[in-house]
RODRENBA-413803 format. One record per residue (C-alpha): x, y, z. Coordinates in steps of 0.2 Angstrom, whole numbers, padded with zeros to 4 digits, always signed. Layout:
<vexmars>
XYZ
...
</vexmars>
This chain:
<vexmars>
+0611+0249+0423
+0616+0268+0429
+0597+0271+0430
+0597+0256+0443
+0609+0263+0453
+0601+0279+0454
+0585+0272+0459
+0594+0260+0473
+0602+0276+0480
+0585+0285+0481
+0577+0271+0488
+0590+0267+0501
+0590+0287+0506
+0573+0290+0506
+0569+0274+0517
+0581+0278+0529
+0576+0296+0530
+0559+0293+0533
+0564+0280+0547
+0575+0290+0557
+0564+0303+0565
+0553+0288+0570
+0567+0279+0577
+0574+0294+0585
+0556+0296+0594
+0555+0279+0599
+0572+0278+0607
+0569+0294+0616
+0552+0285+0624
+0561+0269+0629
+0577+0279+0636
+0587+0271+0622
+0600+0284+0623
+0619+0287+0624
+0624+0296+0640
+0637+0309+0642
+0655+0303+0650
+0672+0307+0652
+0677+0299+0635
+0663+0306+0625
+0661+0323+0616
+0642+0325+0618
+0637+0334+0635
+0620+0327+0634
+0609+0312+0631
+0608+0306+0612
+0595+0294+0606
+0603+0278+0599
+0595+0268+0586
+0601+0276+0570
+0607+0258+0567
+0592+0252+0565
+0586+0263+0551
+0602+0260+0542
+0599+0242+0542
+0581+0244+0537
+0585+0255+0523
+0598+0243+0515
+0590+0227+0518
+0572+0235+0512
+0579+0242+0494
+0587+0225+0492
+0570+0217+0495
+0562+0230+0485
+0574+0228+0469
+0572+0209+0470
+0553+0210+0472
+0553+0221+0455
+0566+0212+0446
+0556+0196+0450
+0538+0202+0446
+0541+0216+0434
+0554+0211+0425
+0545+0213+0407
+0544+0231+0411
+0564+0233+0413
+0575+0238+0399
+0585+0224+0389
+0601+0226+0398
+0595+0224+0415
+0583+0208+0410
+0601+0203+0403
+0608+0204+0421
+0594+0196+0429
+0599+0177+0428
+0615+0183+0437
+0608+0192+0449
+0596+0177+0454
+0611+0166+0454
+0618+0176+0468
+0602+0176+0479
+0608+0161+0491
+0625+0170+0494
+0614+0186+0497
+0604+0177+0510
+0620+0172+0519
+0627+0190+0518
+0611+0195+0526
+0610+0184+0539
+0628+0189+0545
+0623+0206+0544
+0606+0202+0555
+0617+0193+0567
+0630+0208+0567
+0615+0221+0569
+0608+0211+0582
+0624+0209+0592
+0627+0228+0591
+0608+0232+0597
+0612+0220+0612
+0630+0229+0615
+0619+0246+0615
+0607+0240+0627
+0616+0227+0638
+0635+0234+0637
+0642+0216+0632
+0661+0213+0640
+0673+0216+0624
+0678+0197+0624
+0660+0193+0623
+0658+0204+0608
+0672+0199+0601
+0669+0180+0602
+0652+0183+0594
+0660+0194+0578
+0673+0180+0575
+0656+0166+0576
+0648+0176+0564
+0662+0179+0551
+0666+0161+0552
+0647+0158+0547
+0649+0170+0532
+0667+0163+0527
+0662+0144+0529
+0647+0146+0518
+0658+0153+0503
+0662+0173+0507
+0681+0172+0508
+0695+0177+0497
+0703+0165+0486
+0720+0172+0486
+0726+0159+0471
+0726+0146+0484
+0714+0132+0474
+0730+0122+0470
+0734+0121+0489
+0717+0111+0491
+0710+0109+0509
+0725+0119+0517
+0724+0132+0504
+0706+0134+0510
+0710+0136+0527
+0725+0149+0525
+0712+0159+0514
+0698+0158+0527
+0711+0163+0542
+0715+0178+0530
+0697+0182+0528
+0692+0181+0545
+0706+0192+0549
+0701+0206+0538
+0682+0204+0542
+0687+0206+0561
+0698+0220+0557
+0688+0230+0545
+0671+0228+0556
+0679+0234+0573
+0689+0248+0563
+0672+0256+0559
+0666+0252+0574
+0679+0260+0585
+0678+0274+0572
+0662+0279+0580
+0668+0290+0592
+0663+0307+0584
+0648+0314+0575
+0646+0310+0557
+0664+0301+0557
+0660+0282+0555
+0645+0285+0543
+0653+0298+0534
+0670+0286+0531
+0659+0272+0526
+0650+0282+0514
+0667+0289+0506
+0674+0271+0506
+0659+0263+0497
+0659+0278+0485
+0678+0274+0480
+0673+0255+0479
+0658+0260+0468
+0669+0269+0457
+0680+0252+0454
+0664+0242+0454
+0657+0250+0439
+0672+0253+0429
+0674+0233+0431
+0656+0230+0428
+0653+0223+0446
+0635+0227+0446
+0630+0217+0459
+0641+0224+0473
+0640+0242+0464
+0621+0241+0469
+0624+0234+0485
+0637+0249+0488
+0625+0262+0483
+0613+0256+0493
+0624+0258+0508
+0629+0276+0502
+0611+0281+0502
+0608+0275+0519
+0624+0284+0525
+0620+0300+0517
+0603+0300+0524
+0609+0297+0542
+0620+0311+0540
+0609+0322+0540
+0604+0319+0558
+0621+0313+0564
+0633+0326+0558
+0636+0337+0572
+0628+0342+0582
+0621+0326+0580
+0602+0322+0584
+0604+0303+0584
+0617+0290+0585
+0620+0274+0575
+0626+0264+0590
+0635+0249+0589
+0622+0241+0580
+0625+0253+0565
+0644+0253+0566
+0647+0235+0567
+0635+0233+0553
+0644+0246+0541
+0661+0239+0545
+0653+0221+0542
+0645+0226+0525
+0661+0234+0518
+0673+0220+0525
+0661+0207+0515
+0660+0218+0500
+0679+0219+0499
+0680+0199+0501
+0668+0197+0486
+0675+0210+0475
+0686+0205+0460
+0702+0215+0460
+0713+0205+0450
+0711+0200+0432
+0724+0189+0420
+0731+0204+0411
+0733+0216+0426
+0747+0216+0436
+0745+0209+0456
+0743+0227+0464
+0726+0228+0462
+0724+0217+0476
+0731+0230+0487
+0716+0240+0483
+0706+0238+0498
+0719+0241+0509
+0724+0260+0503
+0703+0262+0503
+0702+0257+0521
+0719+0263+0526
+0711+0277+0538
+0701+0268+0548
+0713+0253+0551
+0727+0267+0554
+0715+0274+0568
+0712+0256+0577
+0731+0253+0577
+0737+0268+0582
+0724+0268+0597
+0728+0250+0600
+0747+0253+0601
+0742+0267+0614
+0730+0257+0625
+0745+0242+0624
+0758+0254+0629
+0748+0262+0644
+0741+0244+0649
+0723+0250+0647
+0708+0237+0640
+0710+0238+0621
+0692+0240+0619
+0687+0253+0632
+0682+0268+0624
+0695+0283+0626
+0700+0299+0617
+0717+0294+0609
+0709+0292+0591
+0717+0304+0579
+0700+0315+0577
+0703+0318+0596
+0720+0325+0594
+0716+0336+0580
+0703+0343+0593
+0719+0344+0604
+0728+0356+0591
+0713+0367+0591
+0701+0361+0580
+0682+0360+0581
+0672+0345+0580
+0666+0346+0562
+0684+0354+0556
+0692+0336+0563
+0678+0326+0556
+0680+0334+0539
+0699+0333+0539
+0696+0313+0541
+0685+0314+0528
+0699+0322+0518
+0711+0309+0523
+0701+0295+0517
+0697+0303+0501
+0715+0305+0497
+0720+0288+0502
+0704+0281+0492
+0710+0293+0477
+0727+0284+0477
+0718+0266+0477
+0709+0271+0462
+0724+0277+0454
+0733+0260+0458
+0721+0250+0451
+0719+0262+0435
+0737+0259+0433
+0739+0241+0436
+0725+0238+0423
+0739+0243+0410
+0752+0228+0408
+0764+0241+0405
+0765+0249+0420
+0778+0243+0431
+0782+0242+0448
+0788+0260+0450
+0771+0268+0447
+0766+0256+0462
+0778+0261+0474
+0776+0279+0471
+0758+0278+0474
+0763+0267+0490
+0775+0280+0494
+0762+0294+0494
+0749+0286+0505
+0763+0282+0518
+0769+0300+0518
+0751+0305+0522
+0751+0293+0537
+0767+0300+0542
+0760+0319+0542
+0744+0312+0553
+0756+0303+0564
+0765+0320+0567
+0750+0329+0570
+0741+0316+0581
+0759+0316+0593
+0758+0335+0593
+0741+0334+0599
+0744+0319+0612
+0758+0330+0618
+0748+0347+0620
+0734+0337+0628
+0747+0329+0641
+0755+0348+0643
+0738+0356+0646
+0735+0342+0658
+0751+0343+0668
+0750+0363+0669
+0731+0360+0675
+0738+0348+0690
+0751+0362+0695
+0739+0375+0697
+0737+0381+0715
</vexmars>
């Protein structure tokens, strides 16, 4: 099975890596570029379309895997053949996920080209998410005994989670290599748990995302040669949201703490989104209009360079992700009590508190700098 994971990584990596130069060239010819602006870091037009390469890298990898599994199954190892019935059984659900991904990707492309209003974009995100949820992609949350009302509550919670995670990665795409790098790190964390729990369908999905993100980062890390645009950031956020819904974090011999694992894994993107939302609401600014109130921007205000700020956010995500792995592993032991889980959550809270202090200091430095500039003769 590890050979399958390696092959899936290489396939998505190579496909995405091969497509990016072509997409970049076509984007420049079509003037499909992101222009510099007051709220942006880059100072020259950067071609968009990286999301196209990411989308095709993931989709083509899965298509290739299914073709090989169907037509060349006799050449595969016995372990892989034993898992094929389960794979083929998930194909209808996989189709639903890919239809939702295609719709989210199309929404992102349209937004990159036409610049949709925030309300229109948000409405279509809700419609796409409801379509996926209505076709069986939903948290169970132990609500089966509640019947229809349990399904409704579960669906509402799933909808909230999908919109939150999708937009967190979308809003995180404000600095070179940030959103794609965080998507790769969170996928690696989830991959470790998926392999440990033998959830190979999800593991193969995650490795395809990782391979595609790694290839894209070669061109997207500072100084970026191409951007993924909303087509890429919405797509990655959607995939990670859906996979966390499909994940089975709880087993009968576990405590209930593993159910909180995905929150720890994506804590930094969600935290960044909440901070920006609070700041914009406080100053009565549009919630979905870009600005420089993100944590990474505040780190730059403290004197960091763009790559340093991005790597700092990577490290934060890795810290909360490792805490999630620790929480999951400890919770598989029925002897672990609440104290262990509280210690892990306390560690994450302290980490976010440190980030908040840095973020506040960066905002204060920026405001002081602007005031000093305004007071100059």
